[in-house]
C-alpha positions as CSV (number, residue, x, y, z in Angstrom):
1,M,24.6,14.1,-16.6
2,D,25.9,15.2,-19.6
3,S,23.6,15.0,-22.6
4,L,24.9,11.4,-24.3
5,S,23.9,10.0,-20.7
6,S,20.6,11.8,-19.9
7,F,18.8,9.0,-22.0
8,L,17.4,5.8,-20.6
9,N,16.5,2.3,-22.2
10,V,13.5,0.1,-20.6
11,R,16.2,-1.9,-18.5
12,G,18.1,1.5,-17.0
13,V,14.8,3.2,-16.0
14,S,13.6,0.1,-14.6
15,A,17.0,-0.2,-12.3
16,Y,17.2,3.5,-11.4
17,L,13.1,3.4,-10.2
18,A,13.3,0.0,-8.5
19,L,10.6,-1.3,-11.1
20,K,10.4,-4.8,-13.1
21,T,10.7,-4.0,-16.4
22,S,6.9,-5.7,-17.2
23,K,5.5,-2.5,-15.1
24,V,7.9,-0.2,-17.0
25,Y,6.6,-1.6,-20.2
26,S,2.9,-1.4,-19.3
27,L,3.4,2.5,-18.3
28,V,5.0,2.9,-21.4
29,E,1.8,1.4,-23.3
30,E,-0.7,3.4,-21.2
31,K,1.8,6.5,-22.3
32,Q,1.5,7.5,-18.2
33,I,5.2,7.4,-18.2
34,P,7.2,10.5,-20.7
35,H,9.3,8.4,-23.4
36,Y,10.5,8.8,-26.6
37,R,10.3,6.0,-29.5
38,I,12.8,5.7,-32.0
39,G,11.4,2.8,-34.2
40,R,10.7,-0.3,-31.7
41,Q,13.4,1.1,-29.3
42,I,12.3,3.4,-26.1
43,R,14.0,5.7,-24.6
44,F,13.3,8.2,-21.3
45,R,15.1,11.1,-20.8
46,V,16.3,11.2,-17.1
47,S,15.0,14.7,-16.1
48,E,11.6,13.6,-17.4
49,V,11.5,10.7,-15.4
50,D,12.0,12.5,-12.8
51,E,9.7,15.3,-12.6
52,W,7.3,12.3,-13.5
53,M,8.1,10.9,-10.4
54,A,7.9,13.8,-8.4
55,G,4.1,13.9,-9.4
56,Q,3.2,10.7,-8.6
57,K,4.0,11.2,-5.1
58,Q,0.7,10.6,-2.8
59,P,-0.1,12.9,0.3
60,V,0.3,11.5,3.6
61,I,-2.5,10.8,5.7
62,D,-1.3,10.3,9.6
63,A,-4.0,8.0,10.3
64,M,-3.9,8.4,14.0
65,V,-4.5,12.3,13.4
66,E,-7.6,11.5,11.4
67,A,-9.1,9.3,14.2
68,R,-8.2,11.9,16.6
69,K,-10.4,14.1,15.1
70,V,-12.9,12.1,14.5
71,I,-13.3,10.6,17.8
72,G,-13.0,14.6,19.1
73,S,-15.8,15.6,17.0
74,L,-18.2,12.6,17.9
75,Q,-17.1,12.5,21.5
76,K,-18.0,16.9,21.0
77,R,-21.6,15.9,21.0
78,S,-23.8,14.9,24.1
79,D,-25.7,11.7,22.5
80,P,-25.3,9.0,24.6
81,R,-25.5,6.6,22.6
82,I,-22.2,7.8,20.5
83,K,-20.6,7.3,24.2
84,R,-21.3,3.9,24.6
85,T,-20.8,2.8,21.2
86,I,-17.6,4.0,21.2
87,R,-16.8,2.3,24.7
88,K,-18.2,-1.1,23.4
89,I,-15.9,-1.3,20.3
90,I,-12.8,0.0,22.3
91,E,-13.7,-3.0,25.0
92,E,-14.4,-5.2,22.2
93,V,-10.8,-4.9,21.1
94,K,-9.2,-4.7,24.0
95,R,-11.0,-8.2,25.3
96,E,-10.1,-10.0,21.7
97,G,-6.7,-8.6,21.2
98,Y,-4.8,-9.4,17.5
99,T,-5.8,-12.8,16.2
100,G,-3.2,-12.8,13.3
101,N,-4.0,-14.3,10.7
102,N,-6.3,-11.6,8.9
103,G,-8.5,-11.6,11.9
104,K,-9.1,-15.7,12.0
105,P,-8.0,-17.3,15.1
106,D,-5.1,-19.0,15.4
107,K,-6.1,-23.2,13.8
108,D,-2.7,-24.5,15.6
109,K,-4.5,-24.7,19.1
110,D,-7.1,-27.7,17.6
111,L,-4.0,-29.7,15.8
112,G,-4.7,-33.1,16.2
113,K,-8.1,-33.1,17.6
114,E,-9.8,-34.5,14.2
115,V,-7.9,-37.8,15.2
116,S,-9.3,-40.1,17.8
117,N,-8.0,-43.6,17.0
118,G,-4.6,-42.4,15.7
119,I,-4.6,-43.3,12.3
120,I,-4.5,-40.5,9.6
């Protein structure tokens, strides 16, 4: 990019980062994103926005790897209570299965039972 097009306004940064303009204004107000003010105008240097985004990267933790580490460390212990508890939890999950709707059973299976005389 040449020096003339290396700056973006709020809408440009919003499109560039795929954020709402209100979020960009919020980041500016909280001084979380590098920007320049010229009177009431706000400008962003593309290279600084790229560097800022690189700093926003969150570490990825593989949940399965972490779970295996925890289970492995628990299974190494010889306490039978821990093994019983793990077995019990696994059996409960297999028996109940996925209920959907944030752990609540499906409500449609009893649909219509609340009306006994057919009048709603």
